[in-house]
C-alpha positions in Angstrom: 34.7 -10.6 14.6 37.9 -10.5 16.6 38.6 -8.8 19.8 41.7 -6.6 19.1 43.0 -5.4 22.5 42.7 -1.7 21.2 40.1 0.8 20.8 38.8 2.3 17.6 41.0 -0.1 15.6 38.2 -1.6 13.1 39.4 -3.8 9.9 39.0 -2.1 6.7 38.5 -3.2 3.3 35.3 -5.5 3.7 33.1 -4.2 1.0 31.4 -7.5 0.5 30.3 -8.0 3.9 27.2 -6.5 5.6 27.4 -3.3 6.7 25.3 -4.1 10.0 24.3 -7.1 11.1 22.5 -7.3 14.3 21.8 -10.6 16.6 18.9 -10.6 19.0 19.0 -12.8 22.1 16.8 -13.0 25.3 17.2 -14.6 28.8 14.4 -15.5 31.0 14.3 -14.2 34.6 13.7 -17.9 35.8 17.0 -19.3 34.1 19.0 -16.3 35.3 17.8 -16.9 39.1 18.7 -20.8 39.0 22.2 -19.6 37.7 22.4 -16.9 40.6 22.7 -13.9 37.9 21.3 -10.3 38.4 20.3 -8.5 35.2 21.9 -5.2 37.2 25.1 -7.0 36.8 25.7 -5.6 33.1 25.9 -2.0 34.6 27.2 -2.7 38.4 29.2 0.1 39.1 28.8 3.1 41.6 31.6 5.5 40.4 33.2 6.4 37.2 36.5 5.0 38.9 35.6 1.4 39.4 34.8 1.4 35.7 38.6 1.0 35.0 39.2 -1.6 37.8 40.6 -4.8 36.2 37.8 -6.5 37.9 35.4 -5.1 35.2 37.5 -6.1 32.2 36.9 -9.8 31.6 38.4 -11.0 28.6 34.9 -11.9 26.7 34.2 -13.1 23.2 32.0 -11.1 20.8 28.3 -11.3 21.3 28.3 -13.9 24.3 25.0 -15.3 25.6 23.4 -12.8 28.0 23.9 -15.8 30.9 27.8 -15.3 30.2 27.3 -11.6 29.9 25.6 -11.4 33.5 28.9 -13.6 34.6 31.1 -10.3 34.2 30.9 -7.4 36.5 30.1 -4.5 34.7 30.4 -6.3 31.2 28.3 -3.2 29.4 30.9 -0.7 30.6 34.2 -2.6 30.8 37.3 -0.6 30.4 38.7 -2.4 27.0 35.8 -1.4 25.1 34.4 2.0 26.0 36.3 5.9 25.8 33.6 7.9 27.5 33.6 8.4 31.0 29.8 7.5 31.2 29.2 5.4 28.0 25.8 4.1 29.0 22.6 5.6 27.2 19.0 5.4 27.1 16.0 7.5 25.6 16.5 10.5 27.5 20.4 10.8 28.0 23.2 10.2 25.7 25.8 9.7 28.7 23.9 8.6 32.2 25.6 9.8 35.4 26.1 7.7 38.3 22.6 8.6 39.4 21.0 7.4 36.2 22.9 4.3 36.7 21.7 3.8 40.3 18.1 4.2 38.8 18.7 1.9 36.0 19.9 -1.1 38.2 16.8 -0.8 40.7 14.5 -0.8 37.5 16.6 -4.1 36.3 16.3 -5.5 39.3 12.6 -4.8 39.7 12.1 -6.5 36.1 13.9 -9.4 37.1 12.3 -9.9 40.7 8.8 -9.8 38.5 10.1 -12.8 36.4 10.6 -10.7 32.8 13.0 -11.7 30.5 16.1 -9.7 29.5 16.5 -8.8 25.9 19.7 -7.8 23.6 19.8 -6.5 20.4 23.7 -6.1 19.5 24.7 -3.9 15.9 27.8 -4.8 14.5 29.0 -2.1 12.2 31.7 -2.8 9.4 34.5 0.0 9.7 34.2 0.8 5.7 30.7 1.8 6.3 31.7 4.0 9.5 34.7 5.6 7.2 32.4 6.3 4.3 29.5 7.9 6.6 31.9 10.2 8.2 31.1 8.3 11.7 34.9 7.0 12.1 38.1 8.4 11.3 40.6 5.5 10.9 43.6 8.3 11.3 42.6 9.8 14.4 40.5 7.1 15.6 37.8 9.4 16.3 34.0 8.0 16.5 30.9 9.8 16.2 29.7 8.3 19.3 26.7 10.7 19.6 25.1 10.2 15.8 25.4 6.4 16.7 23.6 6.9 19.8 20.9 8.8 18.5 20.6 6.0 15.7 20.0 3.5 18.4 17.5 5.5 20.5 15.3 5.8 17.2 15.0 2.3 16.6 13.8 1.4 20.5 10.1 2.3 19.6 9.7 0.0 16.7 11.6 -2.9 18.4 9.8 -2.8 21.7 6.3 -1.9 20.0 6.6 -4.3 17.3 8.6 -7.2 18.0 5.7 -9.0 20.0 1.9 -9.8 20.0 1.6 -6.5 22.2 4.0 -3.8 23.0 6.6 -5.3 25.4 5.9 -2.5 27.9 2.3 -1.5 28.9 3.4 2.2 28.8 6.5 4.4 28.3 7.3 4.1 32.2 7.1 0.2 32.0 10.0 -0.3 30.1 13.6 -0.1 30.9 16.2 0.1 28.3 19.9 1.3 28.1 22.9 1.0 25.4 26.6 1.0 25.0 29.0 1.3 22.4 32.0 -1.2 22.5 35.1 -0.1 20.3 37.8 -3.5 21.3 36.7 -5.6 18.5 37.6 -5.5 15.1 33.9 -4.1 14.1 32.5 -1.3 16.0 29.8 -2.9 18.2 26.8 -1.6 19.9 24.5 -3.2 22.7 21.1 -2.5 23.5 19.3 -4.1 26.7 15.7 -4.1 27.7 13.3 -5.4 30.0 9.7 -4.9 31.0 9.4 -3.8 34.5 5.9 -4.8 35.8 4.8 -8.4 36.4 3.7 -9.7 32.9 -0.1 -10.7 32.9 -1.2 -10.2 29.6 -2.4 -13.6 28.5 -1.1 -12.7 24.7 2.3 -12.2 26.0 2.6 -15.4 27.9 3.3 -18.8 27.5 0.3 -21.5 27.9 1.8 -25.0 28.3 4.8 -26.7 28.2 8.0 -26.4 30.3 7.6 -22.6 30.1 4.0 -22.4 31.0 2.9 -18.8 32.5 6.5 -17.2 31.6 6.6 -14.1 29.4 6.9 -15.2 25.6 10.6 -14.5 24.6 10.9 -14.9 20.7 10.7 -11.8 18.6 9.3 -11.5 15.5 12.1 -11.9 12.7 10.3 -9.5 10.6 10.5 -7.1 13.3 14.4 -7.7 13.6 14.7 -7.3 9.7 13.0 -3.7 9.8 14.8 -2.3 13.1 18.0 -3.2 11.0 16.9 -1.4 7.9 15.6 1.7 9.9 19.0 1.7 12.2 21.1 1.5 8.8 18.7 4.4 7.4 19.4 6.7 10.6 22.8 6.8 9.2 22.5 7.4 5.7 23.2 10.7 4.5 20.3 12.9 2.7 21.9 12.5 -0.9 22.1 9.0 -0.2 18.6 9.0 1.2 17.4 10.8 -2.1 19.4 8.6 -4.4 17.7 5.2 -2.9 14.4 6.9 -3.1 14.8 7.9 -6.7 16.1 4.6 -7.7 12.9 3.2 -6.3 10.7 5.3 -7.9 12.6 5.1 -11.2 12.2 1.2 -11.0 8.4 1.4 -9.9 7.9 3.5 -13.0 9.7 1.6 -15.5 8.2 -1.5 -14.3 4.6 -0.4 -14.4 4.9 1.5 -17.7 6.6 -1.3 -19.3 4.3 -3.7 -18.0 1.4 -1.9 -19.5 3.3 -1.7 -23.1 3.8 -5.5 -22.9 0.5 -6.3 -22.2 -1.1 -4.0 -24.6 0.8 -4.8 -27.5 0.4 -8.6 -26.8 -3.3 -8.2 -26.8 -3.7 -5.8 -30.0 -1.2 -7.0 -32.2 -1.9 -9.7 -34.9 1.2 -11.5 -34.9 0.7 -12.9 -31.3 -2.8 -14.0 -31.6 -1.6 -17.6 -31.5 0.4 -17.1 -28.2 -2.8 -15.7 -26.7 -4.6 -18.3 -27.9 -2.2 -20.6 -26.3 -2.5 -18.8 -22.9 -6.4 -19.2 -23.0 -6.2 -22.7 -24.0 -3.9 -23.4 -20.9 -6.4 -21.8 -18.6 -8.2 -23.9 -16.2 -11.8 -24.0 -16.8 -12.6 -24.8 -13.2 -12.1 -20.7 -12.4 -13.3 -19.5 -15.6 -13.7 -15.6 -15.5 -11.6 -15.3 -12.8 -7.8 -15.9 -13.7 -5.4 -14.4 -12.0 -1.3 -14.8 -10.6 -2.6 -14.3 -7.3 0.4 -15.1 -4.7 2.3 -17.0 -6.9 5.7 -16.2 -7.9 6.0 -16.1 -12.2 10.0 -16.7 -11.3 9.4 -20.1 -9.5 6.0 -21.3 -11.0 4.7 -24.3 -8.8 4.0 -27.4 -11.5 1.1 -28.4 -9.0 -0.9 -24.8 -9.6 -3.8 -24.9 -11.6 -2.5 -22.1 -13.5 0.9 -23.5 -13.9 0.6 -24.2 -18.0 -1.1 -20.6 -18.4 1.6 -18.8 -16.4 4.4 -20.9 -18.5 2.9 -19.7 -21.4 3.0 -16.2 -20.5 6.5 -15.9 -19.3 7.2 -17.4 -22.8 5.5 -14.7 -24.3 6.9 -11.9 -22.0 10.4 -13.3 -23.0 9.7 -12.7 -26.7 8.8 -9.2 -26.2 11.2 -8.2 -23.9 14.0 -9.8 -26.5 12.6 -8.2 -29.2 9.9 -5.5 -29.5 10.8 -3.7 -25.9 14.5 -4.8 -25.6 15.7 -1.3 -24.6 12.7 -0.4 -22.4 13.5 -4.0 -20.4 17.2 -3.4 -20.5 16.4 -0.1 -18.8 14.3 -1.6 -16.2 16.8 -4.4 -15.2 19.7 -1.7 -15.4 18.0 0.2 -12.5 17.0 -2.7 -10.6 20.4 -4.0 -10.6 21.8 -0.3 -9.3 19.2 -0.9 -6.6 20.2 -4.3 -5.7 24.1 -2.8 -5.6 23.2 0.0 -3.2 21.6 -2.9 -1.2 24.6 -5.2 -1.3 26.8 -1.9 0.0 24.6 -1.5 2.7 24.0 -4.9 3.7 26.3 -7.4 2.3 26.2 -9.5 -0.8 22.9 -12.2 -0.5 23.8 -15.7 -0.9 20.3 -16.4 -2.2 19.5 -14.0 -5.3 16.1 -14.9 -5.0 15.6 -12.9 -1.4 17.0 -9.7 -3.3 14.8 -6.6 -4.2 15.6 -6.7 -7.7 13.8 -10.2 -7.9 10.9 -9.2 -6.7 10.7 -6.5 -8.8 11.2 -8.9 -11.9 8.7 -11.2 -10.3 6.1 -8.2 -9.9 6.7 -7.2 -13.6 5.9 -10.7 -15.1 3.0 -10.8 -12.5 1.4 -7.5 -13.9 1.9 -8.7 -17.4 -0.1 -11.8 -16.7 -2.7 -10.5 -14.9 -3.5 -7.7 -17.6 -3.9 -10.4 -20.0 -5.9 -12.5 -17.5 -8.2 -9.6 -16.8 -8.6 -9.3 -20.9 -9.3 -12.8 -21.2 -11.7 -12.9 -18.2 -13.8 -10.1 -19.8 -13.8 -12.0 -23.5 -14.9 -15.1 -22.0 -17.6 -13.5 -20.1 -18.8 -11.8 -23.0 -18.2 -14.6 -25.6 -21.5 -16.6 -26.9 -19.4 -19.9 -26.5 -16.0 -19.1 -25.0 -15.8 -23.0 -23.9 -15.2 -23.9 -27.9 -14.0 -20.6 -29.5 -10.6 -19.1 -28.8 -10.1 -15.5 -28.5 -9.3 -13.4 -31.7 -6.9 -10.2 -31.7 -9.8 -8.1 -33.4 -12.0 -9.2 -30.4 -9.8 -8.5 -27.8 -9.4 -5.1 -29.3 -12.9 -4.2 -28.9 -12.7 -4.7 -25.0 -10.2 -1.7 -24.9 -12.5 0.7 -23.9 -14.0 -1.7 -21.1 -10.7 -2.3 -19.8 -8.5 0.6 -20.4 -7.6 1.0 -16.8 -5.5 -2.2 -17.2 -3.1 -0.6 -20.0 -3.3 3.3 -18.7 0.5 4.7 -18.1 -1.0 8.5 -17.3 1.7 10.1 -15.0 3.4 6.6 -14.8 0.8 4.9 -12.6 -1.3 2.1 -13.6 -4.5 1.9 -11.8 -4.6 1.5 -7.9 -0.7 0.7 -7.1 0.8 0.3 -3.7 3.4 2.5 -2.6 6.9 1.2 -3.3 9.1 3.5 -1.1 9.7 2.4 2.4 8.1 4.7 5.2 11.3 4.8 6.9 13.9 5.5 4.4 14.3 8.7 5.8 16.7 10.4 7.7 16.5 11.3 11.4 19.9 12.1 12.7 20.3 16.2 12.5 23.9 15.6 11.3 24.0 15.5 7.4 27.2 15.3 5.0 26.5 17.1 2.1 27.9 14.6 -0.4 27.5 11.2 -1.7 30.3 8.9 -0.2 33.5 8.4 -2.7 32.7 4.5 -2.9 28.9 5.4 -3.8 29.7 7.6 -6.7 32.4 5.1 -8.3 29.6 2.2 -8.0 27.4 4.6 -9.9 30.3 4.5 -12.8 30.2 0.8 -12.7 26.5 0.5 -12.7 26.2 2.6 -15.9 29.0 1.0 -18.0 28.7 -2.7 -17.0 25.3 -3.9 -16.0 23.3 -3.5 -19.1 25.8 -6.1 -20.4 26.0 -8.0 -17.4 22.0 -8.0 -17.2 21.7 -9.6 -20.6 23.8 -12.5 -20.1 22.2 -12.9 -16.9 18.9 -13.0 -18.4 20.0 -15.6 -21.1 21.4 -17.9 -18.1 18.1 -17.4 -16.2 15.9 -18.1 -19.4 17.9 -21.4 -19.9 17.5 -22.6 -16.2 13.8 -21.8 -16.1 13.5 -23.8 -19.5 15.3 -26.8 -18.0 13.3 -26.5 -14.5 10.0 -26.2 -16.8 10.8 -29.3 -18.8 11.8 -31.2 -15.4 8.4 -30.2 -14.2 6.0 -31.1 -17.0 8.1 -34.5 -16.9 7.5 -35.1 -13.5 4.1 -34.2 -13.6 3.5 -36.6 -16.7 5.3 -39.3 -15.1 2.9 -38.7 -11.9 -0.1 -39.7 -14.2 1.1 -42.7 -16.1 
């Protein structure tokens, strides 16, 4: 981000960068006191006129450390960054007046005097994202500040209640927070500052031992920060976009479960795959006989030290055969829809440098896990019913006889397989009243690209992945063998 010196002049054409990033910081009261800094300095003005004073317009960098922010009188409302007469907001008001600011300053002072940390969560929004969602007009420079403020209001509870071992505040009157929108950089920046007011006495929220002994804990859970970012973005999506993402998730879930059931059932009931099933059974560890499962392992990144490594590898090989031939079309449909979801995520959050963290990677791993577990369940039952499962290998006709006992594994009624977890995130819903009645043009264009290109690309990517997995497997086997020499 770059400070432009102008208001609402945001950089455009950054489609491959994250729509929203949200750095989170905190400063301790002890360190602020030692430096002679006051929390209330962030909003230290008494009249609207003073807000425009040059002393309140220091040249600061984007998202400076909180200690640096406190060095500038009225950093939150500096004239170069805001356009509203009363730009600060909180849970109750979108524009806090002078009386509200006076109360706010008193609460911030109390929070610091009581030894509490001051937290900041900032949101930097890409110009294209703002434009595509009706939040910014690059011609008129008009910003829908009310809608942006409401989105930030709606994430405060999750941020404050789930970011720590216990909720930051002990009740609704024990939390002070305020926000502001800054417009003088090439991205629109929103800030949120918050602190507990009363002294922190709860053991779970205090540091025990070391140089910070007795001080409130400051680190916020990374999982919460990520969840807040997702919720914030979802607040700004239009209803059609929300529905589009929900539909894609539902379709992927249905395709994955249905395909996993078909692949497992076909492998377990077709004579030509008898040797493949026997090879899987032969590689299952006898130390956990009758209790074989994938567990928490990743079928796309197998651990050669795992007891189930060789069995998992054999399952993956069988899955590759089936998805390349018998179920090629169904698998391509699944991968195409997975890629569509990943594309939407990239549109919202920017391109991931590590594809293993993508939603689609997780669904592909889940698909393979589901197939493997269905096969393992059938082999678990066979081993328990077989008179000599230690020396004999399962036959397809014997596995077929177990279908009646194990039908829940391959049922595809109404697109569900047994008791499955809900995949659609609970917070994937709009809360803002304003809704644009159509999808942004960029999303519609993306849908066409996805439809025309993803199937071809997915085949190439799948081929490359198989080659990489085979190489990794061979290296792992070689390493494991060398350790036993």
